[in-house]
N, C-alpha and C positions, 0 to 999 in steps of 0.2 A: 590505469591509463585507459582513455577512450580514443578510439581511432575513428575519425569522422571528418568530413569536409566542412570546415568552419567558415572559410572565406569564399566559398562558391566558385573556386577555380577548377573544379572537377578532380582534384587530387586530394586524397585523404590526408588530414593533419593529425597531430598527436597531442591530446589534452592530458596533462600529467598532474596528479596530486603528489607533491613532494611533502609528505606529512611532517617529517622532521621531529624535533623534540622542543628545543628552545628556538630553533630556527627552522624555516621551511618556506615553501611558496607554492602557488598555483600558477601554472604557465601552459602555453601551447606552442608547438613547433610546426612551422610551415612545412607541409609535406614536399613542397617543390624544392626548397633550398635549406631546410632545417634551421631557419632563423628562429630564435627564441623570442616569444612575446610573453612578458611577465604580467599576469593579471594582478597578483597580490603577493607581497612578501610578508608572510605570516605562517607560523607553524599550525598544523592541524587540518589541512585539506584532506578529507577522508574519502569521499566519492562524489562523482558528478553524474548528472543526467543532461543530455543535450536534446533540447526540444524547443520548438517555436512557441514561446509563452505568450506573445502578444499578437500573433497571427499577421505578422508583416512579411512572412515568407523567408525570413532569415533564422538560422538555428541559434538559439540562446543557450546559455550555460547555467544550470542550477547546481549549486555546490553546497555540501555540508562541511562546515569548519568545526573542528574539535579543539582540544587543548584548552588554553586559558579563555579564548574568546569563542564560545560555542554559538553556532547559529547557522541559518540557511539563507543564502543570497541567490538572486538571479542576476547574471551578467548579461545584459541585453546587447545584442549584436547590432551596432549602429552602421555596419558596413565599413569597407576599407580597413579591415583588421582592427577596428576599434570596438571595445566592449565597455559598457558602463554598469557599475554595480548598484543594485538595489537590495538592501537588507530587508528580508521579509519576516524572519523569525529570529529571536535571540533567546538563549538559554543560560542559566547560571553555570559558572565554570566547574561546579561539582557534579553536573548532570551526567557526565560520561557519555556524551553523544557517540553513537556507534555506527549508524547507517540510516539512509533514507532512500526512498524511491517515489516515483510519481505514478498515480493510478486514478482513473476517474471512477470514484466509488459510487456516485449517485447518478452516473450516466447523463450529466448535464452538459457534456462537451468541454468541461474545464478540468484540467489535471489537479487532483488533490495530493496532499503530501502524507505519506506513510513514514513514520519516524520511530527509530528505536534508540533508547539510551540505556546503557548497562555496562560500560567500560569500568572494570573494577581492578585494573592493574596499576593504579596510581598509589598515592601515599595514604589513602583513606579507605582501605579495604574493610567493608562491612556490608551487611545486607541492607540495601537501601530501598525504602518503600516507594520512592519516586521513579525507580527504574521500570521500564516497560515499553509498551507500544502505544503510540499516539497517532491519531488521525486528525489532520488539519484540513478542513474543507475550504475550497477555493471560493471566495466571495467576490472575486474580481478586483481589478485595480491594485494588485499586489497585496491584497488582504486575505489572510488565511486564519481561520478560527478553529481552535481545538474543540472537537465535538465527540471524541472518543478517547478513553484511556483504559488500558488493561495492564495492571501491574504484573511485571515479570522480573524477578531478580536477575540481573546480568544480561538483559536482552541485547542481542548482537546484530541481528539482521531480520528483515521481513521481506517476503516476496508475495506478489499478487498474481493470481491466474484463476481462470474458471475451471477449477479442478473437477467439479461434478457435472459440468456441462449444462447448467440450468440458466445460463445467460448472465449471471452476475459474477463478481470477483470474490473469490475466497482468498484466504491468507495463510501463509506458512511462516513460522517464526522459530529462530534458534536463540539459545542463551548460552554464552560461553562461561558465565559465572552464575549458574543457578544455585539455589539452596539444595545441596545434595541430600539433606535429610527431609526435604519436603516430599510428600506423597499425594498424587503422583508426581514423578519427576517432570520438571518443566524445561528441560534442555531442548525439547522440541514440542511445539504446539501447532495444531491445525485449527483454523478458524473457518467454519462453514457459514457462509453468508445467508442470513435469514431475512435480510432487508432492513432498511432504515438503521444501519450500523448496529444491528443485533447479530450475534454470532453464537453458534454452538462450538465450544472449545473442547478439544480432545488431544490425546497423545497416543503413543504405543509403548508397550511395557519395556521394549528393548532400548528406549531412548536413554536410559540410565547408563548404557554401555559405552557411550561416547561423550567426549567434551567437544561439542559441535562449534567449530570456528568458522567454517565456510558452508554455504548452501547455494545450490543453483537449481533452476527448473528448466524443463524442456522435454520434448517427446523423445525419450531415449530409445524406446523399443519400437517406434514407428507405427503405433496403433492409433495415432491421432489425438491422444490424450496427454496432458502435461504430467510428467513425472517429477520426482524430487530426488536430488542426490545430496547427501550430507557428508562432510569431511570432518574428521576429529583430530584434535591435537592435545596431547597430555604433556605437561611440563610442571615440575614442582617449582615452588617459589612465586607462583602467580595468584596466591590467595586461594588455591584450590585445596579442598579437603580430600587429598588423594588417597587416604586410607580406605575410604568407602569406594571411591571411583575405581581404584586398582582391584578391589575385590570383586568388581562387577564384570571382569573380563573385558577390558576395553577393546574396541574394534576401530580400525582406521577409517572405514567408510561404510555408509549404508545407502542402498538404493531402494527408494520407496516407489514401487510400481503402481501406477494408477489403474485400478480395476473397477472403478465406478461405472455404472451403467449410464448411458446418455439419457438425460431427463428431457421431458417435454418443456419447451420454452414458452 
């Protein structure tokens, strides 16, 4: 759910992804009277980003749809509670779309798309070489071109922030369905931005101790630098090779405190 004023009346509204299974929908509720506005009746709405995509002063809705019809759409705000869908990316139904966010990776003033696919809880559990992180660069007029792919088995979420203080965006990624026999473990990966979509990729040895399902970033300790918090979830029957994971002394949460020194920009 995203809480934000969509219709410009000064009252926060509620944008809800009702993921479902065979049924589901994407809708928003007017914060003034709780009237429901259905945008789409379709299973698989995963997450949304509300941002003015066409610079008309009104908040638009960008949504990732999963399940059978996987893709990313922009719902343009036409005013008076009316939104119009423009499909900008489509993916095969086996992709296992898991998350997306917007970030201006080349500092051209246009939001680019960071996308992960790695959902492996369906009927085709296997290590899939097309799972991973993709970056789609914004070319304008609803055109986004894939310019970067980093394969990660079971990729679940990506977050962007200037973690090292050098003025560009670094990335953090988690994978809920990594290959547990791969070394180093890719349940968590850090992408240090070197420019022009080149990254130094690393992890930490304790990453194997969790099955990372959720991740968020923010200045937890108040020192002005973005930190990372990881949350873990272990459950048998989700295609997990739990015999190795359980032997690694699983932990429920990890706090990654940012101790990097501020760099000259």
